[in-house]
C-alpha positions as CSV (number, residue, x, y, z in Angstrom):
1,M,118.4,98.6,116.3
2,S,117.3,101.5,114.5
3,R,113.8,103.2,115.3
4,K,111.7,105.2,112.8
5,V,110.2,108.2,114.9
6,I,106.9,109.7,113.6
7,R,106.1,112.9,114.4
8,L,102.1,114.1,114.1
9,A,101.1,117.4,112.9
10,K,98.0,117.1,112.8
11,F,95.0,114.5,113.8
12,V,91.2,114.9,112.9
13,R,88.7,112.7,114.1
14,V,84.9,112.7,112.3
15,Q,82.5,110.4,114.2
16,V,79.1,109.8,111.6
17,W,76.3,108.4,112.7
18,G,74.4,106.3,110.3
19,A,75.5,104.0,108.2
20,L,78.2,104.8,105.6
21,P,76.8,104.1,102.0
22,P,79.2,102.3,99.9
23,M,79.5,103.7,96.3
24,P,77.2,102.5,93.9
25,R,77.5,101.0,90.4
26,P,77.2,104.6,87.8
27,R,73.2,104.6,86.5
28,V,72.1,105.7,83.4
29,N,69.2,108.1,82.7
30,R,66.7,108.2,80.3
31,R,68.7,111.0,78.8
32,G,71.8,108.9,78.4
33,G,73.6,110.4,81.3
34,V,75.6,109.0,83.8
35,G,75.6,109.4,87.3
36,M,74.9,108.1,91.3
37,P,71.9,108.0,92.6
38,A,70.3,111.0,94.3
39,R,70.4,109.7,97.6
40,Y,73.8,108.3,97.4
41,R,74.6,111.9,96.5
42,A,72.9,113.4,99.2
43,R,74.7,111.3,101.8
44,L,77.6,112.0,100.4
45,R,77.3,115.8,100.6
46,S,76.6,115.4,104.4
47,L,79.7,113.4,104.5
48,A,82.1,115.6,102.5
49,E,80.2,118.8,104.7
50,Q,81.2,116.5,108.0
51,I,84.6,116.6,107.1
52,A,85.3,119.6,106.0
53,E,84.1,121.4,108.8
54,A,86.5,119.4,110.9
55,C,89.6,119.8,108.6
56,A,88.7,123.2,108.1
57,G,91.4,125.6,107.2
58,W,94.0,122.1,107.1
59,D,96.2,121.3,103.8
60,P,98.6,118.2,104.5
61,P,100.8,117.3,101.9
62,A,99.8,113.8,103.1
63,V,97.6,111.9,105.3
64,R,96.8,108.2,106.5
65,V,92.9,107.3,106.6
66,Y,91.2,104.8,108.6
67,A,87.6,103.8,109.2
68,I,85.7,102.0,111.1
69,V,82.5,101.4,109.7
70,R,79.9,99.9,112.2
71,K,76.2,98.2,110.7
72,P,74.0,96.0,111.9
73,Q,74.9,93.2,109.4
74,A,77.5,90.9,109.6
75,P,80.2,92.5,108.4
76,T,80.8,89.7,105.4
77,S,77.4,90.3,104.3
78,R,76.2,91.8,101.2
79,G,74.0,94.7,103.0
80,F,77.5,95.6,104.6
81,G,78.7,96.8,101.6
82,D,82.2,95.9,100.0
83,A,85.3,97.5,102.1
84,D,86.7,98.7,98.4
85,N,83.3,100.6,98.0
86,L,83.3,101.6,101.4
87,A,86.4,103.5,100.9
88,K,85.3,105.0,97.4
89,T,83.0,106.9,99.4
90,L,85.6,107.8,101.6
91,L,87.9,109.1,99.2
92,E,85.5,111.3,97.8
93,A,83.9,112.9,100.7
94,L,88.0,114.1,101.6
95,P,87.6,118.2,101.5
96,F,91.4,117.6,99.6
97,D,92.6,115.2,96.4
98,D,92.4,111.6,97.5
99,C,96.3,111.1,96.1
100,R,97.5,112.6,99.3
101,V,96.0,109.3,101.0
102,V,99.6,107.0,101.5
103,D,97.4,105.2,103.6
104,L,93.8,103.4,104.2
105,Q,92.4,101.2,106.5
106,V,88.8,100.7,106.7
107,V,87.7,97.8,109.1
108,K,84.1,96.7,109.2
109,R,82.5,96.2,112.6
110,Q,78.9,94.5,113.7
111,C,77.2,96.7,115.7
112,P,73.5,97.2,116.6
113,V,73.9,101.4,116.0
114,P,75.3,102.0,112.4
115,S,78.2,104.9,113.0
116,T,81.7,105.6,111.4
117,D,84.5,106.6,113.3
118,I,86.9,108.2,110.3
119,F,90.6,109.1,111.7
120,I,93.0,111.6,109.1
121,Q,96.3,112.0,110.1
122,E,98.8,113.7,108.5
123,V,101.9,112.2,108.1
124,A,105.5,113.7,108.7
125,H,107.7,114.3,105.5
126,G,110.1,111.6,105.6
127,S,108.4,108.9,107.9
128,D,107.1,105.6,106.7
């Protein structure tokens, strides 16, 4: 039986207090321009700053991203947000190009205190 060994070059954990916002639909403004709501942009900027601080000076060739999103609502309720929209927010907040993400998992959990744990793990070259 063969066994593959995965060597981890770097692992980053970011804990975010407060609800992770799912990416909303783009809005059309009065002038015909399209963009995201200001509240979402502000929360995305804050998340991106936290992740960039944790990943300072790190330029991985490939990463795995694992996120545990906790909110008071039931994970299947509309108020929690779709997993794909939560993932889009995470990908937008990364300090490097999201084409480097080779594995992405978003887990939704019900919890009275909203928070998110984000794990970013460098994938060694040639590992599965």
